[in-house]
Every structure is written in structure tokens, then in C-alpha cells.
N, C-alpha and C positions, 0 to 999 in steps of 0.2 A: 505494499499500502504507500500511498504518495504519505506528506507528513506534515501532518497540518500544523504543526508547527512554522512549513512555509507559507503559511497566506500569507498572503501578501500589496498591498496594491501596485498596477505596473500601468505604463502607459502605451496605448498600443501603434497602426503602425503612425497614425496621425496626426499623434504628438497632442494630441490635450484633450482628454479620456481617459480618465483612470481606473481603471476596471481590478474589481477582484480575481485572484488564480485562483480558480477552483482547485481540488482535490480528490482521486478514487482513494475507495476504501476498498479490497475483494474479503470476500471469503469464499469455501467450499462451492458454493451456490451462487452465491449474486457477487457486480460489484457496481456499488452506489457511486453517486459525484457528491461534493456537500462543498460550500461554502466556508460555515462556518462550525466545528464541534456539537455532533447529534444533531442535524439539519441536514435530512436526503433534499434531494435535490433531483434525485433517480435514481431507478435501482431495476439492474440488468440479469435476470438467470442467467446463467451464463450452459442452460445447459438448450437453451430456448430467446434468445435474445431480442426475437419476435415479438414478442406476449408481455402484457399489460400487468408487470406489478405491481401496480400500487392502484389503487380503488380510483382516487379521482381520476386515474388517467383513463382510465374504461369507460367513468362516467363521459368521460368529454364528446367518445364516439357516439354519444345517443341520439348525436347530429344523425346519424345513421336513420331513426326511425323518421325524420323527417323532409331528408334528402338520400336517398340509401345509392346513389349515385351520382353522387356531383362533379363537373369536369373539371373545378377544380377548386385546392384550398391553398391557401397559403396560413401560415400560422409564427407566431411570435413571440419569439424563442425556443431553442432548439432544447438548451439541455441537455441528458444524453437520449439525447433524441426516439423515446417508444414511441409515441405519437407518428414521429417520422417513419418510425421505421415498421410501425403496422401497419399506414396507409398507404405503403408503399408495396409489401407483399400483398394486402388484401384486397388493393383498387384500384386492377390494374388498368385502368382507363382515364384513372383519375391525376393529374398535372398536380406533383404539390410540391411549394417552395414552401422556404425557414426562414424566417429575419433573425440572428441573433445580433446582438450588439457586440458582444466578448468574444472577443476571437480568439484565448485560451484557450475559453468552455470548446469553439472549434477546432482548436487544436486534438479537441481530445474523438475526436466523432470516430478515427481508427478505432480505439479503446472501443468504444461503447457501440461500432462496427455500424455503424450507419450507413448507407450506399452513399460511395459516389455522385456526383455530378451528373445528370445523362438530359434526355429529352423532355423526360415526365420526374425525376427531381432534381431539384438545387436549391445548396447555401446560401444564403448572401451576410456578406458581411454588413451590416447597414443596423440603425436604431429603428428600430421596429417605430415609432411612431413618425419619426419624420421621412420613412417609407411610403407609410399608407397619407401621408400628407399631399402626398404629389400622387393626383390620380393621371390619367384613367383606371385604376384597378382593380379592375372585375373580375373577382371569382363568389363563388357558389358557398362557399365556407370561408369563415375567418376562426380562426384560432386560435386565445393570446394565452402564453402560459409564461408570461416571461421576467420570470421574476431573479435578482437580484441578491448579497446577503446582508440587505436591507432593506428585503423585502418586495412590494412590490412599487418599483418608481413611480412618481408624480408626475410624467409627462404617459403612463402608459395607463390611467386612467378617470383620467378627466374629461368633462364634458365635450373640447373640443377635439379630444382621440374617440370618445365614442359615438361621435358627429363623423369623423371620417373613418371608420370603420363601416358606415352605415352610409358613407356616400362612395365606398369600393366592395361594397357587395352589390350582386347581380341584383333585381328582381325577385323578388323571396328565396334570398341567400341568407347562411344562417349566419351569426355570431355565437361562438363560447368561448364560454372567460375563466379561468378557474380566479376565484376571490379566494379571500383568506376571512372567513367570518371574525376570526376574534381579532382582524384592526380594528382599527377607531375608527374612522368613515370606511366599515362594510354599509354601513344603510346607507351613505351616500353616493357608493361606489354605484348598488339597486336604483339611485334612483335614476344616476345622469343616467345609463343604459336605455332606460323607461321613460328617459325624456328624448333619449336619440333613433328611439326605436319606437312613436307612442303608444306606448307598455304593453307589445308583443311581445311578451316573454313571459318568460317564469326561471323560478330556480332552484333548485335542489340539493338536498345535501350533503356532503359524508357521514357513511358512515359515525368511523374510527378515528375522526381527528376535523380540522379543522376549514377541509377546501369546503368551500359551496363553487358550484358550478351554476352561472348564468345563461338559460340560452333565448336569445331574442331573433326575432325576423323579418323581414326587411321587406315591411304593406303586403305582407299576405298574413294570416293565424296559423299557427305552430300545431299545427292537424297531422298527426304521424299518418302517412302515406303505408306503414309492413307492420307490423304486430313485434314488438319481441323474440314468439318462437320463429319471426320466419327469417330475421337479423338472423342467416348462419357461418360459418368459419370452421367449415369440414377437419383443418390437416390440426386442429388446436387436438389439448391431449380432453381428458373428460371434467379437469381441476377447473382448465383455464375458461374454457366452454364454459361451462357452467358460473363460475363466475363473470363470461362479460353479459351470460342472460341474466344475470341479479340486477348487473351496472344497468340495464334499459331498461328493466324490469322496472326500478326505481324510477327514471328518466318517463321511463312512460306516464306510471302512476304520477308523479309530479307535473303533465303537464293535463292530464286529466284531470285532475284540481285545480287549476290555476284555469282550466279553459270552461268549470262548471262554477267556479264562482265571476269570474270574468260576467256571465249570460248571467247571474241571481241579482250582481251588484251592478251589473253596466256601469262598474269602475275601471280605470287602467289596474296592470299587474300589480297587484303584490303579494311578503311573500308567503308563503312557498310558492310565492308567483317574483314580478320585480318589484318597484315602487310604487306605493299611491302617489303620489306627487312626485315630479322631477327636484333633485336636489340643485342648490349650487356649486361654482366647482372654489375648490379650497385651494 
């Protein structure tokens, strides 16, 4: 394993942006990515590197319930590449682009068995907020999971950022954002997403942790196209397949609950939906 004592700040090639240097730990079964001791950013099973080993990553794949065959996906935050690898393997007709601001994270792509750049997969070294600020960026799905050693950067959770996410999606496109419900501004983040997407979304809590996954859709309601049972990954082993199905069922239940509440109250979405009203940018 890398020595956590080597944690430090370094400057990237552009010379102006200090970035934390991640380190890895390895057991007989898994390899993990860290910025600080005890805080796991990504975990990869060594015998099954494309399996989604953390619950929140499986929940983020819930967009497949609403858009089972996306043509284009962009993800802000590469990390250990768990979702990127999973999409590359299981969505062969999808073009996937990852945007990562930390060059030291990108340097670990081989260690985490992230595919090389090619016609349908690419990794860009760029700030995610800057990337989405300049149209046209037209995607079916946007995945936001851009954490640093300090948590979620302010530029990836502002009202302006979520507005840019909305603009970067095609009609009917889906935003999926990994949020930490232990964060001080958590409720404000949900309200900002609700404002950008006209309240059309919901949030679902991780069972054993602080992650909360927000889903929002551009222009049309988030209604399931397929059921959790119809999303099949035949090459997963029994345990991994059961874990994926369970995650999809939880996302499906939260979506149905949000839709029912919206019908009953005729109001914008609130948790387990998104925010009741739009928040202000901090």
C-alpha cells in the first residue's frame, strides 16, 4: 500500500491549482482509493474489478430505470473509475466521458484497471464546473461524484452549476448527483437541483452510510421505462446481481413515492423527493 504519511498538496501541470495526492491501500480482496485515512473514495474487488462494490455506486446506476439505453454519459469525478468501468462493460452502445480535475487521480487509472481512451470511452483532465459551463454539451445522463479531500467542492454544488447541468442535458436527460446528507448545506443542494429542474426529481438515501443520491430529469417526468427485474447483468455473480437488483428496487420505490406525493400535494418535490422550494446559492 502507499504510505498515508505521503499525503500532500501538489501543483498540476497548469501550475495554479493545488491538488491532494491520493493513495491506495490493498488487501487480499480489494484495492481502495483514499485522500485521508479512513475515508474511502473508491473500492475495487481484485477478482472482479468491474463490479460496483460500494452501495452508492449501484444506486447511481438507477438512471437505467428511466433511460435503459443512453447514447451519451458524462461523469464529473473519476475516482477509482468504478462506474466508468461498469458502464464501459455493460453499456456497449454508450459513449462515456469522464471529467476529472485532479491529475494525480488520473495517474492511478491503470492501478484501478480503467479502460484506455477510445471511440466510446475517454477521460479528460479538466475542472468539471468549467467543462459544463461551455455549451454545447448534450448528454443523455450526467453523473456528478466529484469529491476531494475537503468534500464536495463549492463549484460542483452551486445553483449556477446545476443550471449548467440542466443546459448540458438533452431533452429527457437525467442528472444523478451523489450528495452527503451529513453536509451542512445538504438541504440547500437538493433545493438548488429542484430549482434547476423545476422540481422534477427525487432523492434516495444509502442504507448504511451518509450518501444520498439525487435524480432529476430535464423536461419530462421521471417515470420508469423498465422495472428493476428487467435490468439484467447476466455476467455478474449471484451476490453482485442481487446487490444491483436491491439498489434498483430502492431507487424505484423512491421514484414511485415521489410521484405519488407530487400528485397528492401538487407541489414541487421534497425529500424523499428533492426540495420544497429553491434554495439560494451560498
